[in-house]
C-alpha positions in Angstrom: -1.4 2.9 -54.3 -0.2 1.1 -51.2 -1.3 -2.3 -50.0 -0.4 -5.0 -47.5 -1.8 -8.1 -49.2 -2.4 -8.9 -52.9 -5.9 -10.3 -52.8 -7.8 -7.1 -53.4 -5.4 -5.3 -55.7 -7.2 -6.0 -58.9 -10.6 -5.1 -57.4 -9.0 -1.9 -55.9 -7.5 -0.9 -59.2 -10.7 -1.4 -61.0 -12.6 0.7 -58.4 -10.0 3.5 -58.5 -10.0 3.6 -62.3 -13.7 4.2 -62.1 -13.0 7.5 -60.3 -9.5 8.6 -61.4 -6.6 8.0 -63.8 -4.2 5.6 -62.2 -0.7 7.1 -62.5 1.1 4.8 -60.1 0.0 1.2 -60.5 1.3 -1.5 -58.1 3.0 -4.3 -59.7 2.5 -7.9 -58.7 4.9 -8.6 -55.9 6.1 -5.0 -55.5 7.3 -4.4 -52.0 6.2 -1.5 -49.8 9.3 0.6 -50.2 9.0 0.5 -54.0 5.3 1.5 -53.9 6.1 4.3 -51.5 8.8 5.6 -53.8 6.5 5.3 -56.8 3.8 7.4 -55.1 6.2 10.1 -53.9 7.6 10.5 -57.4 4.3 10.5 -59.2 1.9 13.4 -59.8 -0.9 11.7 -58.2 -3.6 13.9 -56.7 -5.1 11.0 -54.6 -3.1 8.4 -52.7 -5.0 5.1 -52.0 -4.0 3.1 -48.9 -5.3 -0.5 -48.9 -4.4 -2.1 -45.6 -4.4 -1.9 -41.8 -3.5 1.2 -39.8 0.2 1.0 -40.5 -0.4 1.0 -44.3 -2.9 3.8 -44.0 -0.3 5.7 -42.0 2.3 5.3 -44.8 -0.2 6.5 -47.4 -1.2 9.5 -45.3 2.5 10.4 -44.8 2.9 10.6 -48.6 -0.4 12.5 -49.0 0.8 15.1 -46.4 4.2 15.4 -48.1 2.9 15.7 -51.6 -0.4 17.6 -50.9 -2.5 14.7 -52.3 -5.8 13.5 -50.8 -5.9 10.3 -48.9 -8.4 7.5 -49.8 -8.3 4.8 -47.1 -9.5 1.2 -47.8 -9.6 -1.2 -44.8 -7.7 -4.4 -44.7 -5.1 -6.1 -42.4 -5.2 -6.5 -38.6 -6.3 -3.2 -37.2 -8.6 -0.6 -38.8 -9.0 2.1 -36.2 -8.4 4.8 -38.8 -11.0 3.8 -41.4 -13.4 3.4 -38.5 -12.7 7.0 -37.4 -13.1 8.2 -41.1 -16.5 6.6 -41.3 -15.3 4.1 -43.9 -15.8 1.0 -41.7 -13.9 -2.3 -41.9 -15.3 -3.9 -45.0 -13.0 -3.5 -48.0 -15.5 -4.3 -50.6 -18.0 -1.9 -49.3 -15.4 0.8 -49.0 -14.4 0.3 -52.7 -18.0 0.5 -53.7 -18.4 3.8 -51.8 -15.5 5.6 -53.4 -17.6 7.7 -55.7 -19.8 9.0 -52.9 -16.9 10.2 -50.6 -16.1 13.9 -50.2 -12.9 15.7 -49.1 -12.4 16.7 -45.6 -9.5 18.2 -43.7 -8.5 16.5 -40.5 -5.7 16.8 -38.0 -2.6 14.7 -38.0 0.1 14.5 -35.4 3.8 13.9 -35.3 6.4 12.7 -32.8 10.0 13.7 -33.8 8.6 14.3 -37.3 7.0 10.9 -37.7 3.3 11.0 -38.5 0.6 9.3 -36.6 -3.1 9.6 -37.2 -4.6 7.7 -34.3 -2.1 7.1 -31.5 1.5 6.9 -30.4 2.4 4.5 -27.6 5.6 4.3 -25.4 6.2 1.5 -22.9 5.1 -2.1 -22.7 3.0 -2.1 -26.0 5.9 -1.3 -28.4 8.1 -3.9 -26.7 5.4 -6.5 -27.0 4.8 -5.6 -30.6 8.4 -6.3 -31.3 8.1 -9.8 -29.7 4.9 -10.4 -31.6 6.6 -9.9 -34.9 9.4 -12.3 -33.8 6.7 -14.9 -33.2 5.4 -14.5 -36.7 8.9 -14.9 -38.1 9.7 -18.1 -36.1 10.7 -21.1 -38.3 9.4 -23.9 -36.1 6.8 -24.7 -33.5 9.5 -24.9 -30.8 10.8 -21.5 -31.8 7.3 -20.1 -31.8 6.7 -21.4 -28.3 10.0 -19.9 -27.1 9.2 -16.6 -28.5 5.7 -16.7 -27.1 7.1 -17.2 -23.7 9.4 -14.2 -24.3 6.3 -12.2 -25.4 4.4 -13.0 -22.1 7.6 -12.3 -20.1 8.0 -8.8 -21.7 4.5 -8.0 -20.6 4.8 -9.3 -17.1 8.2 -7.8 -16.4 7.6 -4.4 -18.0 9.6 -1.7 -16.3 8.2 1.6 -15.2 9.3 4.6 -17.1 10.2 7.9 -15.5 8.9 10.6 -17.8 9.2 14.4 -17.5 6.4 16.0 -19.4 6.4 19.6 -20.6 3.5 21.1 -22.5 1.4 24.2 -22.9 -0.6 22.8 -19.9 2.5 22.9 -17.7 5.2 20.5 -16.4 4.9 17.2 -14.5 6.9 14.0 -13.8 5.2 10.6 -13.8 6.0 6.9 -13.6 4.2 4.6 -16.0 4.3 1.3 -17.8 2.4 2.6 -20.7 2.1 6.1 -22.1 -0.3 7.1 -24.9 -0.6 10.2 -27.0 -3.6 10.4 -29.3 -4.4 12.7 -32.3 -7.3 14.3 -30.6 -8.8 12.8 -27.4 -10.5 9.4 -27.3 -14.3 9.2 -27.2 -16.1 7.9 -24.1 -18.3 5.3 -25.8 -19.0 1.5 -26.0 -16.6 -1.4 -25.6 -13.8 -1.9 -28.1 -14.4 1.3 -30.0 -11.0 3.1 -29.6 -12.7 5.9 -31.5 -11.6 9.5 -31.2 -14.0 12.1 -30.0 -13.3 14.4 -32.9 -10.9 14.5 -35.9 -10.2 18.3 -36.0 -10.1 19.8 -32.5 -6.4 20.5 -32.7 -5.5 18.9 -29.4 -3.4 15.9 -28.3 -4.9 13.4 -25.9 -2.5 12.2 -23.2 -3.0 8.9 -21.2 -0.6 7.4 -18.7 -1.3 4.1 -16.8 -0.8 4.0 -13.0 -1.4 0.4 -12.6 1.0 -1.3 -10.1 1.7 -4.7 -8.8 1.8 -8.2 -10.4 -1.4 -7.8 -12.3 -0.5 -4.3 -13.7 0.1 -5.5 -17.2 -3.1 -7.6 -17.3 -5.2 -4.7 -16.0 -3.5 -2.4 -18.6 -4.2 -4.7 -21.5 -7.7 -5.3 -20.4 -8.3 -1.5 -20.4 -6.7 -1.1 -23.8 -8.4 -4.1 -25.3 -11.9 -3.1 -24.2 -11.4 0.5 -25.5 -11.9 2.0 -22.0 -8.6 3.9 -21.7 -10.3 7.3 -21.5 -12.6 6.0 -18.7 -10.1 4.0 -16.6 -9.7 5.4 -13.1 -6.1 4.0 -13.0 -5.2 6.1 -16.1 -4.1 9.7 -15.9 -5.7 11.7 -18.7 -5.3 15.2 -20.2 -4.9 17.1 -23.4 -2.6 19.8 -24.8 -1.5 21.5 -28.0 2.1 20.3 -27.8 4.1 18.0 -25.6 7.8 17.2 -25.0 8.6 14.0 -23.1 12.1 13.5 -21.6 13.5 10.1 -20.6 16.7 9.1 -18.8 17.8 6.9 -21.7 19.5 7.2 -25.1 16.6 5.8 -27.3 13.0 4.5 -26.8 10.7 2.4 -28.8 7.5 4.2 -30.0 4.5 2.5 -31.7 2.8 4.9 -34.2 -0.5 3.5 -35.5 0.9 0.0 -34.9 4.3 0.6 -36.5 7.3 0.5 -34.1 10.2 3.0 -34.4 13.3 3.6 -32.3 13.5 7.3 -31.6 15.9 9.6 -29.7 14.5 11.5 -26.7 13.2 13.9 -26.0 10.0 13.0 -27.9 8.5 16.1 -29.3 4.7 15.6 -30.0 3.0 18.1 -32.2 -0.4 18.4 -33.7 -1.1 19.8 -37.2 -4.6 21.1 -37.4 -6.5 20.2 -40.5 -3.2 19.3 -42.2 -4.4 16.1 -43.9 -6.9 15.9 -46.8 -8.9 12.7 -46.7 -11.9 11.3 -48.4 -14.8 10.5 -46.1 -18.6 10.1 -46.2 -20.5 13.4 -46.4 -21.9 13.2 -42.9 -18.3 12.9 -41.5 -17.2 15.9 -43.5 -20.0 17.9 -42.2 -19.4 17.2 -38.5 -15.8 16.3 -38.4 -16.6 13.4 -36.0 -16.4 9.7 -36.3 
């Protein structure tokens, strides 16, 4: 079992014990690497992820590696994945529903071998995510304010990236401040949904911002924040089965489901159709859609 905060651990264990035998029990104070190692080394048939998208991503990576089924319980900052899985954002409700969930097979994607379930971002977003973490780690108010200024500065001064894209759809060269690849295309629906159109179409969604000028970053984050990326006229969109992205640099920051990694180009994006077993409500399993 993985988690990112201890408040729900006892309730989660009790709910899980009502369904399965617990073979890897998180100890009080156990850090994430120890819990990941415990799950990898166990014979668990189900891996339970309690947390935000980054924690669910870690649990899913173990499930993919070991052949286990993923059970996702929402907690933390962002819960795009549990939303897509039809679980919602209420941890207690999700725990109560465990016994009614059924197994479905959904797609997962990778970039240079690293798993992402919802989206992988390159450009201004990963850089600002790094600055955001530094704000959280600041020791004093003065330090926080300094780092907050750095955070804003990174956004306003974001450089354009020159990308060469090669995929089954062809080859292109683009300039962008923010490049997004999603595991299946995003849905065109209401504000702040960020939902994907389907979970098992076997296609990568590709989105590149073309915003220019002093307000470029503000416009970009307004688009992302409102969940309108797929409908933004200033965003180039497309889809493909595989994608290679070349940069004129030695390394690049990539944000997979909110977790930032430094990767070596070219970035090789691949989708793995129906490669993840996950517990979802019956209606999601029947339709494969969030």
